[in-house]
N, C-alpha and C positions, 0 to 999 in steps of 0.2 A: 610183836611185829613179825608178820609172816615173811619168810625168806624162801624164795623159789630156788632150791638147791640145784635143780636141773638146769635152770637158766644160768646160774653162776658157773657151773661146770662147763656148759656150752660156751660161755664167753671166755673162760680160761683156755679152752681148747682152741678157740678162734685166735686168741692172742699168741698161743704157742705156735700155731700154724703160720701166722703173720711173721713171727720172729724167725721161723725157719726159712720162710721165703726171703726175708730181708738178709739173712745170713748167706743164703745162696747167692743173692744179687750182690752181696758185699765181697764174696770170695771170687766170683766169676770174673769181675774186671781185673783182679790181681793176676789171674791166669792170662788174660788178654794183654796185660801190661808186660808180658815177656818179650815185647818188641825189642828191648835192648839186646836180648840174647840172640834173636834172629837177625837183627841188624848187624851184629858183630860177625855172625856166621856168613851173612851175605857179603860183607866187606872182605872177610878172609878169603872167600871163594873168588871174589873179583881179583885179588892179588894172585891167587893160584892160576887164574885164567891168563894172566900175562898181557902182552900188548894186544889191543883190539880196537875196533872202530869206536869212535866217540859215541855212537849210538848205544853201545853197551853201558857206558858211563851215564848217559842221559837216562836210560832205563833205570839204572841203579838209583840215581838221584830222585827220580819220580817216586820210587818205592819208599825211600827213606823220608822224603818230604811228606808223603801222605800219612806216614805213621805218626807224625806229630799231632795232627788233628784227632786221630783215633785215640791216641794216648790221653789227650786232654779229656775226652769224653769218659774213658774208663776211670781216670783218676777222680773226676768229679763224682762219678757214680759211687766209687768206693768211699769218697768223703761223706756224701749225704746219707748213704745207707748205713755208714758207721754211726752217724748221729742217731738215726732211727733205732739201731740196735741197742744203743745205750739206753734210750728211752723205754724201749720194749722190755729190756731186762729189768726195769724197775729202778734204775739208778737215776739220780738227778743229773741234769746236763752238766753241772759243775764238775762231775767226776771225770769229764774229758780233760780237765786241768789238774784234778787231784789224784787221779789214777796215773801213776808214772808210766806204765806200759802204754796206755791209750795216748797219753800226751806225747810220748816219744814217737809213736806211730804217726801222729798228726804232724810232728815236726819233720820227720823223714819224708812224709808225703809232700810237705811243703818244699823240701829240698829238691826232690826229683821234679816237681812241677816248675820250680825256679830254673833248674838246669835245662829242662825241656824248653822253657821260654827263651833261654839264652841261645839254644840251638835254632829254635824256630824263628826268632825275630832278629838274630844277629848273624850266627854262623851260616845257616842255610841260605839266606838272601845273598850273602857275599859269594858263596859258592855258585849260586844260580847266576849271579852277575858275571862271574868269570866264564861260565859255560855259554852265556849269551854272546860272548866275544869269539867263540869258536865257530868257524864257518866251513872248515874242511872235514875230512874223515878222521883226522887225528888231532889230539890236543897239542898245540905248540908248546915248546919247552918252557918259554917264559910264563905262560899261563899255568902249565903243570907245576912249575916251581912255586907259584902262589897258591895253588890248590892244595898242595901237600900238607902244609902246616894246618890249614883249616880242617882238612879231612882227618888229620892225625888227632887234633884237639877234639873233634866230634867223636872219634872212636874212643878216646880216653874217657870222655864224659859218658858214653854208652856203657863202658865197663864199670864205672862208678855207679851208674843208675841200676845196672843189673845187680850189683852187690846190695844196694839199698832196698831194691824190691824183695830180694831173698831175705834180707834182714827184717823187713816188715812182716813177711810170712812167719818168720821165727817168733816175732813178738806177738803176732795174732793168736797163736795157740797158747799164749801165756797171759792173756788179758785177765782171766779170772782164776787160772790155775797155773801159777809159776812153776817152772821146772828147776832142777838143780842148777846152781850157778856154773859148775864145771861143765855140765852138758850144754848150757847156753854158750859158754866160751868155745867149746868144741864145734858147735854148729856154726857159730860166727866165723871161726877160723876156716872151716870147710867152705863156707859161702865165699869168703875172700879168695881162697885158693881156686875154687871153681871159676869165679869171675875173672881172675887173672889169667887162668888157662884159656878161657873163651876169648879174652882180649888178645892173647898172643897167638892162639892156634885155631880158634873158631870151633872147637869141640867137634872134630870130625867123627868121633866115635861116641858121642853122647857123654856119659859119665866117665868113660874109660880114657 
């Protein structure tokens, strides 16, 4: 039976190229999912800004509200490209559940999508409803008192989401090549420390 070796090599190269494209499309949304980082930075800068016109807060809420839709798109892109990567790597789709690292990535992605849904469908509408009751140039004290716990909860959830996104990246590099356990623990600890710092201070000097 004659086998066209050039055709086989060409097809293999094509699969390799497709795999690299899918890997690129899988990594790119994770970069764009850094919204929790910049949401926390924006919120921290708003606190530094101090007392201001309600229009500043409306602008802030418009930015944060729009990030939810964008994050859904990025998360779904990461989800579907991840499935394609498993298939293109030559593994059965069942490895999504048998490979502990891949399974944990899926669970964590589900967690941040669930948290995003809580913000998008519960917390944000309640905040928007309170802002709809503001007619002057400043937020009345009674409405501000109701806004504070909602915004605080949203900020805490953003901090947790940031940590989970970093954790997903840490796991992503270990899907097929696990690193030393001590190194993994160190990276997770650093991720937690960075997320806490951004939550508290907004990372005014990046890593420093």
